[in-house]
Structure formats: structure tokens, C-alpha cells
N, C-alpha and C positions, 0 to 999 in steps of 0.2 A: 730284496733286502734292503734296509735303511741305514743311514748313517744319523746317529743320535747325538746331538750336542747338548750339553748341560752346563749351565752356570750357576755360581753361587749368587744370592741376592746382593744387593748393594749394601753399604755399611748400614746397620741399624743403630739403635740407642745404645751405645757401648757401655754407658754408666748403669744401665737397669740391672736389677737384682730379682726380676721376676718377669715372667713371659709376657704379659699384657704391657708393661712399660717397655720392654725390649722390641716388640713387635711392630716396629715402623721404621721407615728409612729416615737417616739424617739427610740433611741438605746435601752432603756429599754424596751419599748412597744414591739420591736420585740423579746427580750428575753423572757418575760412574755408569749408571744405567743408560743414561741418555747417549754418553759416549759410545757405549757398546752398540746400540742401535745404529748410530751413525756409522761406524765401522762396517756393520752387515750391509749399509746401503752404499758405502763407498766401494766396498769390494764385491759388490754383487752377490753376496751369499743371500739366498732366499731360502725361506722355510715353508713348508706347506701349513704347518700350525705350531702354535706355541702352547705349552702346557706349563702349568705351575701347580705347587700345592694350594692350600686354601688359607695358608698363612697371610696376614697382611703385607709383610715385607717382601714375600714373594710374588704376591699379586700387584703390588706397586712396581716392582723391579719389571715385571713382564709388560706391564702398561708403558713405562718409559721405553723399553727396547722396540716395542712393536709399532714403529713408526708407518708400516704399511697396512695397518690394520687387518691382519690375517686373523683367523679364527684363535681364540683363546680358550684352552679347555682346562678346567680345573680338575685335578687328580689328587685326591688325599695321599696317595701312595708317595707322593713328592715331599710330604710335611717332614720337618726335622724331628728327630727323636725328643723325648721328653726331657731336655736338659735340665730344666730348672725344677722339675719334679724329682729327678735323680740327685739333684745337688741339695734339695731340702732333706732327701733320705740320708745322704751323706752327713749332714750337719746334726739333724735331730737324732738320729740313730747310733751314729758312730763318732760323733763330736769333731767331724772333718770340716774346716771353716772353707768358705768360698775362697778361691785364691785371687792374690792382689796383684800378681806380676805374671808375665808371660812366662818366665822360667818356672814358677811354681804351677802354672797352668798345664804345662805338658805332664808332671807328677800326678797332678790332680786328675786329668783325663784318663791315664792308666789306671788308676785307683777305681774310678767311676765304670770304666767300661769292663774291667775285671770283675768287680763285685756285681755288677749288673749281669754279666754273662753267667757267673756262678749262682745267681739267684739270692745273693747276700743282702742286696738292696733291690728295691722294685718300684717301677713306673706305673703309676694309675692307667696310663694308656695302654701300654703293650710290654711284651717280653723282649728281650735281647733277640731271640730267634725270629720272631714275628716281625721285628723292624727290619731285619736282614732280608728276610723272604719277601717283604713287600716292596723293598726299593729295587730288589733284582728283578722282581717280577715285571715292574712297569717298564724298566730299560729293555728286557728280553721282549715283552709285548710289542713295543714300539719299534725295536730293532728289525721286526718281520713284518711290520704293517705296510711296507712300500712307500712309506712318505718320510721327507727329510724334515725332522723336527727339532725343536729347541726347546728344552727343559729348563725352567727356573726353580731351583731347589736351595740346599743350604749345605754347609760344610760337611756336617756329620753324614750326610746321605753321600756326597761325592766321594769323601774319604773311605767310606765303609764299603762303596761300591768297588772302587780301586783295590782295596784290601782284600775283599772277597774274591774279585776276579784273578787277583795275582798271588792270591795265598800268602799275604803279608802276615808275619806273625803278630799277635796281639800286642805284645811288648814294644812294636815299632809302628804301631798304627797311629799313635799320638804325632809322630812326625808328618803322616799325611795330614791328619787334621789341621795342624799349624800350618800347613803348606798352601791351603786353599783360601786364597785372598778374594775379596769381594769382587764380583763380576769376572771373575777369571773364566776362561773358556776350557771346557774338557770334552773330549769326543770318544764315543764307543762304536765300534764296528764290529760286525760278524767277520771273522777271519779263520779259515781252516776249521769250520765246524763250532768255533767258541767266540762268544762275545768278548771283545779284547779293547782294552783302553789304548787309543792311538794319540792322543793328545791330554796334557794334564797341567793344569794352572797356567794356561798361556794368557797374557795381558797386553795383546798388540795395541788396543786403544789407550793403554796407560804408558806405554814404553816410550816415553819421550820427555826430554828435560822439564818441561813445563809442566809435565803431570805426574811427576815422580811422586809428589806428596800423595797423590790419590791411588796408590797403591796400598791398601790397607787389609789388614788380617783379623784384627779385633775391634 
């Protein structure tokens, strides 16, 4: 059995309103990832391989973390769900505008996930069920691989994994989404026959006074 760590990518282009503009690390995002890589070196945490989705922000983060040059494998199952595609559906089909504040973002996420799950809005990429199936499959596969691995993914993937494994009701899942900060550490381990989250949203590489500004969520 393996221990699977998963981190969210570093801060991306937060002002973007489409996927292509969003999908790149900000200068702070690069720094967050570098500090996480330094933490692994200082604490002698070693991985056999590092995995990421094929999104640019995920690959950039993996590159910054991977100071020891271990094998980096691209696995599309770690990609984020089609957030901007679903946002476009919300606006064009239902007249629900893009949120402008973090407070309205929580309500917006709940509407999006509920409507997507119920089939009232659609993604060009995948269904709600296929998204949840593929993210669970990648963590299950790697948890029995015999290797210690680090996955670089996104907030929706991490929050949805925790929600599914702990049976969190849909109405409470936006709280998980909003808790996943950039480059936070999460860990999944097989325990008593079940895959279990044993670490959630830890930021030891940012938890010092001179780096408090670098703990970002959006």
C-alpha cells in the first residue's frame, strides 16, 4: 500500500474569466510551489514519482516542486472539472452571472454543482458522475501501486475527493472547495480497507509570519 499526497497548484491568474487566461501561475504561484519543494527537501520527504494533470498551471507547479528531478507523469484524471464551461452555461442558459466576491462564490458553487449533478447544465468535457469516477480512480490506483507519490491537481479535485470519501452532503461541499488553498498538502491512505483522508489543507511551508501573505485561496 502507498501513501498518496496531493497538492493544489500554485496561485493562477485570478483575474481571468476563461480557461486559457486562467491556466498559468502568477509570480506568487511559482514562489508557493518553490517553497513547497524546499519543505520536502528540508524534511526529507521523498517521493518515487510526481504526477500532475495536463493543465499548464499543474505542470508548472510540479516542475517548481520537483527539485530532485524524479519522474514526472502526466495523468489527465487529475485535471480540474470544466469550471469555465459550466460558468458559461450558468450565464447563457440561466442568466446567473459570474460571482464577484468570495461570499457570493460559495452560493455560486453550490448552484453550479447542484445543477451539474442534476443534468440541468452540462459540460462539454464530462458529466458530474464521470468527473467523480475518474478522480477517485486515480487515487485508488496509486494507493495500491506500492510507491509513495505526490499528485499536483486542483481545488475541485481535492475537495470532491474528500467529500466523496467522507460522504459530505452536497450542500456542505462548497465549504471544502473554499478551504483548499494554493499548494496546500493533503494525504490519502488506505486504512481498515478504505481509502481515507488523513491530512487536509496543511500549509507548513507558508505558516510563518513573513509568508502569511502567500496563503491564498482564489
